[in-house]
C-alpha positions as CSV (number, residue, x, y, z in Angstrom):
1,M,2.5,-21.6,-54.6
2,D,-0.6,-19.4,-54.2
3,L,-3.3,-21.3,-52.2
4,S,-6.0,-19.2,-53.6
5,S,-5.5,-21.0,-56.9
6,I,-6.1,-24.3,-55.2
7,N,-8.8,-23.5,-52.7
8,E,-10.2,-20.3,-51.5
9,E,-11.0,-21.6,-48.0
10,L,-7.5,-22.9,-47.5
11,A,-6.0,-19.6,-48.6
12,N,-8.3,-17.7,-46.2
13,I,-7.2,-20.0,-43.2
14,D,-3.6,-19.6,-44.2
15,G,-3.9,-15.9,-44.1
16,Q,-5.6,-16.0,-40.6
17,V,-2.9,-18.2,-39.3
18,S,-0.2,-15.9,-40.7
19,D,-1.8,-12.9,-39.0
20,I,-1.8,-14.8,-35.8
21,F,1.9,-15.7,-36.1
22,R,2.7,-12.1,-36.7
23,A,0.7,-11.1,-33.6
24,L,2.4,-13.8,-31.6
25,A,5.8,-12.6,-32.6
26,N,5.0,-9.0,-31.7
27,G,3.5,-10.2,-28.4
28,F,6.6,-12.0,-27.3
29,Q,8.8,-9.1,-28.2
30,K,6.6,-6.9,-26.1
31,L,6.6,-9.5,-23.3
32,E,10.4,-9.2,-23.1
33,K,10.1,-5.5,-22.3
34,I,7.5,-6.0,-19.5
35,K,9.0,-6.0,-16.0
36,D,5.8,-6.2,-13.9
37,T,4.8,-9.9,-13.2
38,N,1.1,-9.0,-13.2
39,R,1.3,-7.5,-16.7
40,Q,3.4,-10.4,-17.9
41,S,0.7,-12.8,-16.7
42,R,-2.0,-10.9,-18.5
43,Q,0.2,-10.8,-21.7
44,L,0.6,-14.6,-21.6
45,E,-3.1,-15.1,-21.2
46,E,-3.7,-13.0,-24.2
47,L,-1.0,-15.0,-26.2
48,T,-2.5,-18.2,-25.1
49,G,-5.9,-17.2,-26.6
50,K,-4.2,-16.4,-29.9
51,M,-2.5,-19.9,-29.9
52,R,-5.8,-21.7,-29.1
53,E,-7.4,-19.8,-32.1
54,C,-4.3,-20.8,-34.2
55,K,-4.7,-24.5,-33.3
56,R,-8.4,-24.4,-34.2
57,L,-7.5,-22.9,-37.6
58,I,-4.8,-25.5,-38.2
59,K,-7.4,-28.3,-37.5
60,E,-9.8,-26.6,-39.9
61,F,-7.0,-26.5,-42.5
62,D,-6.3,-30.2,-42.0
63,R,-10.0,-31.0,-42.4
64,E,-10.4,-28.9,-45.5
65,M,-7.3,-30.3,-46.9
66,K,-8.6,-33.9,-46.4
67,E,-11.8,-33.0,-48.0
68,E,-10.0,-31.7,-51.1
69,E,-7.4,-34.5,-51.1
70,S,-9.2,-36.7,-53.7
71,R,-9.6,-33.8,-56.1
72,N,-6.0,-32.4,-55.9
73,T,-2.9,-33.9,-57.4
74,S,-0.2,-35.7,-55.4
75,D,2.1,-32.8,-55.7
76,T,-0.7,-30.3,-54.5
77,N,-1.4,-32.7,-51.6
78,R,2.3,-32.9,-50.7
79,M,2.5,-29.1,-50.8
80,L,-0.5,-28.7,-48.6
81,N,0.8,-31.2,-46.2
82,E,4.2,-29.5,-46.0
83,K,2.2,-26.2,-45.4
84,K,0.4,-27.7,-42.5
85,Q,3.5,-29.2,-40.9
86,S,5.2,-25.8,-41.2
87,M,2.2,-24.1,-39.4
88,I,2.3,-26.8,-36.7
89,K,6.1,-26.5,-36.3
90,E,5.9,-22.7,-36.0
91,L,3.0,-23.0,-33.5
92,N,4.9,-25.5,-31.4
93,S,7.8,-23.1,-31.3
94,Y,5.6,-20.4,-29.9
95,V,4.1,-22.9,-27.4
96,A,7.6,-23.8,-26.2
97,L,8.5,-20.0,-25.9
98,K,5.3,-19.5,-23.9
99,K,5.9,-22.4,-21.6
100,Q,9.5,-20.9,-20.9
101,Y,8.0,-17.5,-20.0
102,A,5.2,-19.0,-17.9
103,S,7.8,-21.3,-16.0
104,S,10.0,-18.2,-15.3
105,L,7.0,-16.1,-14.2
106,E,5.9,-18.9,-11.8
107,N,9.4,-19.3,-10.4
108,K,9.5,-15.6,-9.6
109,R,6.1,-15.9,-7.8
110,I,7.0,-18.9,-5.8
111,D,10.4,-17.3,-4.9
112,L,8.5,-14.3,-3.6
113,F,6.3,-16.4,-1.3
114,D,8.3,-19.7,-0.6
115,G,11.9,-18.5,-0.8
116,G,12.5,-20.2,-4.2
117,G,11.2,-23.7,-3.3
118,A,9.5,-24.3,-6.7
119,D,9.5,-27.5,-8.7
120,G,11.8,-27.6,-11.6
121,F,10.5,-27.5,-15.2
122,G,12.6,-29.4,-17.7
123,E,13.1,-27.8,-21.0
124,E,11.6,-29.8,-23.9
125,N,13.1,-29.5,-27.3
126,V,10.6,-28.9,-30.1
127,L,10.5,-32.0,-32.3
128,L,11.1,-31.4,-36.1
129,A,8.0,-31.9,-38.1
130,S,10.0,-34.0,-40.6
131,N,10.4,-36.8,-37.9
132,M,6.8,-36.9,-36.7
133,T,3.5,-37.8,-38.2
134,N,0.7,-35.3,-38.4
135,Q,-1.1,-36.9,-35.5
136,Q,2.0,-36.9,-33.4
137,L,2.5,-33.1,-34.2
138,M,-1.0,-32.3,-33.2
139,D,-0.8,-34.5,-30.0
140,T,2.5,-32.8,-29.0
141,G,1.1,-29.4,-29.6
142,N,-2.0,-30.2,-27.5
143,R,0.0,-31.6,-24.7
144,M,2.4,-28.6,-24.6
145,M,-0.7,-26.2,-24.8
146,D,-2.3,-28.1,-21.8
147,E,0.8,-27.9,-19.8
148,T,1.2,-24.3,-20.6
149,D,-2.4,-23.6,-19.5
150,Q,-1.9,-25.3,-16.3
151,T,1.2,-23.2,-15.6
152,V,-0.6,-20.0,-16.4
153,E,-3.5,-21.1,-14.1
154,R,-1.0,-21.6,-11.2
155,S,0.6,-18.2,-12.1
156,K,-2.9,-16.6,-12.0
157,K,-3.6,-18.2,-8.6
158,V,-0.3,-16.8,-7.2
159,V,-1.2,-13.4,-8.6
160,E,-4.5,-13.6,-6.8
161,D,-2.8,-14.6,-3.6
162,T,-0.4,-11.7,-4.0
163,I,-3.4,-9.2,-4.5
164,N,-5.1,-10.6,-1.4
165,V,-2.0,-10.3,0.6
166,G,-1.6,-6.8,-0.5
167,A,-5.1,-5.9,0.4
168,E,-4.9,-7.4,3.9
169,T,-1.6,-5.5,4.4
170,S,-3.1,-2.3,3.3
171,A,-6.1,-2.7,5.7
172,A,-3.6,-3.4,8.5
173,L,-1.6,-0.4,7.7
174,K,-4.7,1.8,7.6
175,A,-5.9,0.6,11.0
176,Q,-2.5,1.2,12.5
177,T,-2.4,4.7,11.0
178,E,-5.8,5.5,12.4
179,Q,-4.7,4.2,15.8
180,M,-1.5,6.3,15.7
181,S,-3.6,9.4,14.8
182,R,-5.9,8.7,17.9
183,I,-2.8,8.4,20.1
184,V,-1.3,11.7,18.7
185,N,-4.6,13.5,19.4
186,E,-4.7,12.1,23.0
187,L,-1.1,13.2,23.5
188,D,-2.0,16.7,22.3
189,S,-4.9,16.9,24.7
190,I,-2.7,15.7,27.6
191,H,0.0,18.3,26.7
192,F,-2.7,21.1,26.6
193,S,-4.1,20.0,30.0
194,I,-0.7,20.0,31.5
195,K,0.0,23.5,30.2
196,K,-3.2,24.9,31.6
197,A,-2.5,23.2,34.9
198,S,1.0,24.7,35.0
199,Q,-0.4,28.2,34.3
200,L,-3.0,27.8,37.0
201,V,-0.3,26.7,39.5
202,K,1.7,29.8,38.6
203,E,-1.2,32.0,39.1
204,I,-2.0,30.4,42.5
205,G,1.6,30.7,43.5
206,R,1.6,34.5,42.7
207,Q,-1.7,34.9,44.7
208,V,-0.3,33.2,47.6
209,A,2.9,35.2,47.5
210,T,0.8,38.5,47.4
211,D,-1.3,37.3,50.3
212,R,1.7,36.5,52.4
213,C,3.2,40.0,51.7
214,I,-0.1,41.6,52.8
215,M,-0.3,39.4,55.9
216,A,3.4,40.3,56.7
217,M,2.7,44.0,56.4
218,L,-0.4,43.8,58.5
219,F,1.5,41.8,61.1
220,L,4.2,44.5,61.1
221,I,1.7,47.3,61.5
222,V,-0.1,45.5,64.4
223,M,3.2,44.9,66.1
224,G,4.1,48.5,65.7
225,V,0.8,49.7,67.2
226,I,1.2,47.2,70.1
227,A,4.6,48.4,70.7
228,I,3.6,52.1,70.9
229,I,0.7,51.2,73.1
230,I,3.0,49.4,75.5
231,V,5.5,52.3,75.5
232,K,2.8,54.8,76.1
233,L,1.4,52.8,79.1
234,V,4.8,52.4,80.6
235,N,5.9,56.0,80.1
236,P,2.8,58.1,79.5
237,H,4.7,61.5,80.0
238,N,7.2,60.8,77.3
239,K,6.6,63.5,74.8
240,D,8.7,61.9,72.1
241,I,6.0,59.4,71.3
242,R,3.0,60.8,69.6
243,D,-0.3,59.8,70.7
244,I,-2.1,57.3,68.6
245,P,-5.5,58.7,67.4
246,G,-8.3,57.3,69.5
247,L,-6.0,56.0,72.2
248,A,-4.8,59.3,73.7
249,P,-6.0,59.9,77.3
250,P,-8.7,62.6,77.7
251,A,-7.6,66.1,78.1
252,A,-7.8,67.7,81.6
253,R,-11.0,69.6,81.9
254,K,-10.6,73.3,82.9
255,L,-13.5,74.9,84.7
256,L,-14.5,78.3,83.6
257,W,-15.4,79.2,87.3
258,H,-13.9,77.9,90.5
259,P,-15.6,78.4,93.8
260,N,-12.4,79.7,95.4
261,Q,-12.1,82.5,92.9
262,R,-13.6,85.7,93.7
């Protein structure tokens, strides 16, 4: 039955609720494909907002239906009531589905930090609308929404803790990286100093070796000169030994005129 023929406002609310249900169905299908827990948490928050809006619209539908109840026939009121119960039932199914995803997400987060010591969440079957009054349906939906909101809030807190731990870990790694960089620079400086010192030691060694060679040659020359001098002093008439310049005895002077000569 077309609601626009009964009440334009009810038809408008029904259209908005139908749009939200389609968005919820697409949102949960998208949620199944998301692997990142942070993105899952944000998706659940978005779906929670749509469910709150849907619950508000159902309450508005119920209020408008009661205002028009006296002007409608019994068949129309029964049809509107069935329509409302159908919307509540579908909303409760999405609430239960969201609670299942939120519980799974929270269990994953707690397993990450506490080794899987999370409290268990019992699964609740969605009550059939035919066995419950309108108030019971609304109370059940509100209670499930509240429990789901609490679960999402706990999940958000775990996500925030994860982000904080990640930031602290990143800062610690950065500090350690900077410290390792300083150590590497100091090691490079020490290696360069050792290399320069090694080159200096080699140069000093070569210079000392050269000085020793010169000293040895000078020592041999001096010893040779002393030996010649000693031999010359012992045997001054030895013609085989050449005179050392500067050390030869003065030549005998020969007078140009002798008194005995005539």
